[in-house]
LODRENKE-539266 format. One record per residue: residue in three letters; x, y, z of N, C-alpha, C, CB in turn. Coordinates in Angstrom, 3 decimals. Glycine has a CB too. Layout:
+------+----------+----------+----------+----------+----------+----------+----------+----------+----------+----------+----------+----------+
! code !       nX !       nY !       nZ !      caX !      caY !      caZ !       cX !       cY !       cZ !      cbX !      cbY !      cbZ !
+------+----------+----------+----------+----------+----------+----------+----------+----------+----------+----------+----------+----------+
!  ala !        X !        Y !        Z !        X !        Y !        Z !        X !        Y !        Z !        X !        Y !        Z !
...
+------+----------+----------+----------+----------+----------+----------+----------+----------+----------+----------+----------+----------+
This chain:
+------+----------+----------+----------+----------+----------+----------+----------+----------+----------+----------+----------+----------+
! code !       nX !       nY !       nZ !      caX !      caY !      caZ !       cX !       cY !       cZ !      cbX !      cbY !      cbZ !
+------+----------+----------+----------+----------+----------+----------+----------+----------+----------+----------+----------+----------+
!  unk !  110.820 !  118.864 !  112.960 !  111.387 !  119.573 !  114.086 !  112.239 !  118.607 !  114.903 !  110.277 !  120.211 !  114.955 !
!  unk !  113.445 !  118.987 !  115.189 !  114.352 !  118.146 !  115.947 !  113.962 !  118.141 !  117.421 !  115.799 !  118.623 !  115.775 !
!  unk !  113.975 !  116.963 !  118.003 !  113.659 !  116.848 !  119.419 !  114.896 !  117.182 !  120.237 !  113.142 !  115.431 !  119.759 !
!  unk !  114.758 !  118.116 !  121.127 !  115.859 !  118.471 !  122.007 !  115.634 !  117.824 !  123.365 !  115.993 !  120.010 !  122.141 !
!  unk !  116.699 !  117.709 !  124.121 !  116.613 !  117.115 !  125.454 !  115.654 !  117.916 !  126.328 !  118.007 !  117.046 !  126.111 !
!  unk !  115.747 !  119.233 !  126.305 !  114.878 !  120.086 !  127.116 !  113.412 !  119.889 !  126.745 !  115.268 !  121.559 !  126.948 !
!  unk !  113.138 !  119.877 !  125.470 !  111.757 !  119.674 !  125.000 !  111.247 !  118.301 !  125.398 !  111.670 !  119.841 !  123.474 !
!  unk !  112.112 !  117.309 !  125.311 !  111.720 !  115.953 !  125.658 !  111.417 !  115.815 !  127.148 !  112.811 !  114.979 !  125.257 !
!  unk !  112.209 !  116.482 !  127.991 !  111.967 !  116.442 !  129.436 !  110.621 !  117.082 !  129.762 !  113.104 !  117.161 !  130.202 !
!  unk !  110.312 !  118.190 !  129.108 !  109.018 !  118.841 !  129.310 !  107.885 !  117.940 !  128.835 !  108.970 !  120.190 !  128.573 !
!  unk !  108.104 !  117.254 !  127.722 !  107.096 !  116.345 !  127.184 !  106.880 !  115.163 !  128.127 !  107.512 !  115.847 !  125.788 !
!  unk !  107.946 !  114.687 !  128.747 !  107.831 !  113.592 !  129.710 !  106.960 !  114.021 !  130.887 !  109.229 !  113.147 !  130.205 !
!  unk !  107.203 !  115.199 !  131.426 !  106.406 !  115.706 !  132.546 !  104.941 !  115.874 !  132.136 !  106.977 !  117.050 !  133.048 !
!  unk !  104.729 !  116.412 !  130.943 !  103.365 !  116.589 !  130.430 !  102.673 !  115.238 !  130.267 !  103.385 !  117.343 !  129.082 !
!  unk !  103.393 !  114.266 !  129.726 !  102.831 !  112.927 !  129.511 !  102.420 !  112.280 !  130.827 !  103.841 !  112.032 !  128.785 !
!  unk !  103.252 !  112.426 !  131.846 !  102.915 !  111.869 !  133.159 !  101.651 !  112.528 !  133.703 !  104.088 !  112.056 !  134.150 !
!  unk !  101.515 !  113.824 !  133.512 !  100.334 !  114.545 !  133.970 !   99.071 !  114.037 !  133.274 !  100.502 !  116.045 !  133.726 !
!  unk !   99.146 !  113.915 !  131.957 !   97.994 !  113.435 !  131.180 !   97.652 !  112.004 !  131.570 !   98.281 !  113.519 !  129.663 !
!  unk !   98.658 !  111.151 !  131.669 !   98.411 !  109.750 !  131.991 !   97.801 !  109.584 !  133.379 !   99.702 !  108.958 !  131.898 !
!  unk !   98.212 !  110.405 !  134.322 !   97.629 !  110.349 !  135.663 !   96.131 !  110.610 !  135.619 !   98.311 !  111.362 !  136.586 !
!  unk !   95.720 !  111.504 !  134.737 !   94.305 !  111.844 !  134.604 !   93.520 !  110.789 !  133.824 !   94.162 !  113.190 !  133.924 !
!  unk !   94.210 !  109.972 !  133.024 !   93.547 !  108.978 !  132.185 !   93.532 !  107.585 !  132.812 !   94.223 !  108.917 !  130.841 !
!  unk !   94.066 !  107.438 !  134.009 !   94.219 !  106.106 !  134.593 !   92.894 !  105.412 !  134.908 !   95.031 !  106.203 !  135.845 !
!  unk !   91.802 !  106.157 !  134.911 !   90.493 !  105.562 !  135.168 !   90.021 !  104.659 !  134.030 !   89.476 !  106.652 !  135.405 !
!  unk !   90.585 !  104.834 !  132.835 !   90.176 !  104.063 !  131.649 !   91.428 !  103.512 !  130.975 !   89.344 !  104.948 !  130.647 !
!  unk !   91.644 !  102.203 !  131.088 !   92.881 !  101.601 !  130.584 !   93.019 !  101.747 !  129.067 !   92.934 !  100.126 !  130.964 !
!  unk !   91.923 !  101.721 !  128.341 !   91.984 !  101.863 !  126.880 !   92.432 !  103.272 !  126.511 !   90.609 !  101.551 !  126.237 !
!  unk !   91.843 !  104.262 !  127.134 !   92.226 !  105.647 !  126.897 !   93.660 !  105.892 !  127.357 !   91.262 !  106.603 !  127.615 !
!  unk !   94.031 !  105.304 !  128.489 !   95.390 !  105.425 !  129.013 !   96.401 !  104.910 !  127.996 !   95.529 !  104.658 !  130.339 !
!  unk !   96.149 !  103.732 !  127.439 !   97.088 !  103.154 !  126.469 !   97.156 !  103.983 !  125.190 !   96.684 !  101.716 !  126.133 !
!  unk !   96.054 !  104.585 !  124.800 !   96.060 !  105.454 !  123.623 !   96.955 !  106.662 !  123.878 !   94.621 !  105.910 !  123.266 !
!  unk !   96.828 !  107.270 !  125.048 !   97.667 !  108.417 !  125.396 !   99.126 !  108.001 !  125.583 !   97.145 !  109.090 !  126.671 !
!  unk !   99.357 !  106.817 !  126.111 !  100.717 !  106.314 !  126.271 !  101.385 !  106.133 !  124.911 !  100.714 !  104.986 !  127.046 !
!  unk !  100.645 !  105.639 !  123.950 !  101.172 !  105.476 !  122.602 !  101.567 !  106.831 !  122.008 !  100.137 !  104.780 !  121.705 !
!  unk !  100.730 !  107.849 !  122.226 !  101.055 !  109.196 !  121.756 !  102.319 !  109.712 !  122.434 !   99.882 !  110.157 !  122.017 !
!  unk !  102.443 !  109.453 !  123.713 !  103.616 !  109.917 !  124.458 !  104.887 !  109.301 !  123.896 !  103.480 !  109.578 !  125.950 !
!  unk !  104.858 !  108.029 !  123.584 !  106.040 !  107.342 !  123.043 !  106.521 !  108.008 !  121.756 !  105.727 !  105.857 !  122.779 !
!  unk !  105.609 !  108.553 !  120.989 !  105.972 !  109.162 !  119.718 !  106.699 !  110.497 !  119.896 !  104.733 !  109.362 !  118.875 !
!  unk !  106.571 !  111.094 !  121.084 !  107.128 !  112.426 !  121.317 !  108.313 !  112.453 !  122.270 !  106.067 !  113.316 !  121.844 !
!  unk !  108.806 !  111.278 !  122.650 !  109.898 !  111.215 !  123.620 !  111.153 !  110.600 !  123.010 !  109.468 !  110.414 !  124.845 !
!  unk !  112.273 !  110.918 !  123.617 !  113.532 !  110.280 !  123.254 !  113.576 !  108.891 !  123.891 !  114.754 !  111.145 !  123.705 !
!  unk !  114.454 !  108.045 !  123.374 !  114.529 !  106.658 !  123.845 !  114.639 !  106.539 !  125.356 !  115.700 !  105.969 !  123.211 !
!  unk !  115.522 !  107.330 !  125.966 !  115.720 !  107.217 !  127.413 !  114.498 !  107.684 !  128.199 !  116.940 !  108.021 !  127.836 !
!  unk !  113.762 !  108.640 !  127.676 !  112.538 !  109.075 !  128.343 !  111.425 !  108.037 !  128.213 !  112.075 !  110.408 !  127.770 !
!  unk !  111.412 !  107.314 !  127.102 !  110.422 !  106.239 !  126.940 !  110.627 !  105.194 !  128.029 !  110.529 !  105.585 !  125.528 !
!  unk !  111.868 !  104.819 !  128.264 !  112.158 !  103.836 !  129.311 !  111.773 !  104.383 !  130.682 !  113.650 !  103.447 !  129.292 !
!  unk !  112.077 !  105.650 !  130.932 !  111.706 !  106.275 !  132.207 !  110.190 !  106.305 !  132.370 !  112.279 !  107.704 !  132.297 !
!  unk !  109.462 !  106.643 !  131.312 !  108.003 !  106.679 !  131.366 !  107.442 !  105.284 !  131.599 !  107.429 !  107.272 !  130.073 !
!  unk !  108.005 !  104.318 !  130.922 !  107.561 !  102.930 !  131.090 !  107.718 !  102.491 !  132.550 !  108.362 !  101.985 !  130.154 !
!  unk !  108.871 !  102.779 !  133.148 !  109.103 !  102.430 !  134.552 !  108.133 !  103.160 !  135.476 !  110.545 !  102.757 !  134.949 !
!  unk !  107.869 !  104.427 !  135.179 !  106.932 !  105.216 !  135.970 !  105.534 !  104.605 !  135.911 !  106.902 !  106.672 !  135.476 !
!  unk !  105.112 !  104.189 !  134.726 !  103.785 !  103.587 !  134.561 !  103.676 !  102.317 !  135.406 !  103.509 !  103.268 !  133.068 !
!  unk !  104.673 !  101.453 !  135.327 !  104.640 !  100.203 !  136.087 !  104.596 !  100.485 !  137.594 !  105.867 !   99.331 !  135.742 !
!  unk !  105.420 !  101.430 !  138.046 !  105.464 !  101.763 !  139.476 !  104.150 !  102.360 !  139.978 !  106.600 !  102.738 !  139.746 !
!  unk !  103.506 !  103.179 !  139.157 !  102.314 !  103.889 !  139.600 !  100.991 !  103.208 !  139.278 !  102.309 !  105.227 !  139.004 !
!  unk !  100.956 !  102.408 !  138.221 !   99.683 !  101.839 !  137.781 !   99.714 !  100.326 !  137.594 !   99.270 !  102.481 !  136.499 !
!  unk !  100.892 !   99.757 !  137.493 !  101.025 !   98.315 !  137.329 !  101.304 !   97.919 !  135.896 !   99.784 !   97.625 !  137.808 !
!  unk !  101.783 !   96.687 !  135.709 !  102.201 !   96.231 !  134.386 !  101.067 !   96.097 !  133.364 !  102.883 !   94.922 !  134.520 !
!  unk !   99.831 !   95.995 !  133.816 !   98.728 !   95.854 !  132.845 !   98.530 !   97.119 !  132.020 !   97.425 !   95.509 !  133.567 !
!  unk !   99.104 !   98.246 !  132.460 !   98.963 !   99.503 !  131.738 !  100.023 !   99.707 !  130.661 !   99.012 !  100.642 !  132.703 !
!  unk !  100.989 !   98.816 !  130.577 !  102.059 !   98.929 !  129.587 !  101.591 !   98.371 !  128.246 !  103.329 !   98.189 !  130.066 !
!  unk !  101.995 !   99.028 !  127.178 !  101.695 !   98.552 !  125.824 !  102.660 !   97.438 !  125.476 !  101.785 !   99.707 !  124.779 !
!  unk !  102.151 !   96.370 !  124.930 !  103.013 !   95.263 !  124.483 !  102.596 !   94.900 !  123.081 !  102.919 !   94.017 !  125.437 !
!  unk !  103.475 !   94.940 !  122.121 !  104.840 !   95.459 !  122.224 !  104.823 !   96.984 !  122.265 !  105.704 !   94.964 !  121.042 !
!  unk !  105.920 !   97.533 !  122.722 !  106.045 !   98.991 !  122.763 !  106.210 !   99.495 !  121.341 !  107.246 !   99.439 !  123.659 !
!  unk !  105.305 !  100.351 !  120.866 !  105.452 !  100.872 !  119.506 !  106.656 !  101.806 !  119.410 !  104.175 !  101.609 !  119.072 !
!  unk !  107.397 !  101.659 !  118.348 !  108.536 !  102.552 !  118.117 !  108.305 !  103.326 !  116.843 !  109.868 !  101.763 !  118.041 !
!  unk !  108.744 !  104.540 !  116.859 !  108.549 !  105.385 !  115.675 !  109.637 !  105.122 !  114.654 !  108.534 !  106.872 !  116.059 !
!  unk !  109.311 !  105.318 !  113.427 !  110.312 !  105.219 !  112.363 !  111.083 !  106.511 !  112.314 !  109.659 !  104.914 !  110.987 !
!  unk !  112.387 !  106.389 !  112.245 !  113.226 !  107.598 !  112.228 !  113.667 !  107.918 !  110.844 !  114.436 !  107.440 !  113.120 !
+------+----------+----------+----------+----------+----------+----------+----------+----------+----------+----------+----------+----------+
């Protein structure tokens, strides 16, 4: 299924919602963040990454950022 911009924007909003609920457990948070990266377009991944740092701090970022094979 081709990812559309509209679908990706909705997925970004959904991912932020899920991640907000998972912030109590950094391991679970990173697992959900990894799933989110697989469902977003490149520009949304960067936006999500910035959102995570602003809201939860750099320790919540995955290093290295996993990228999907296209």
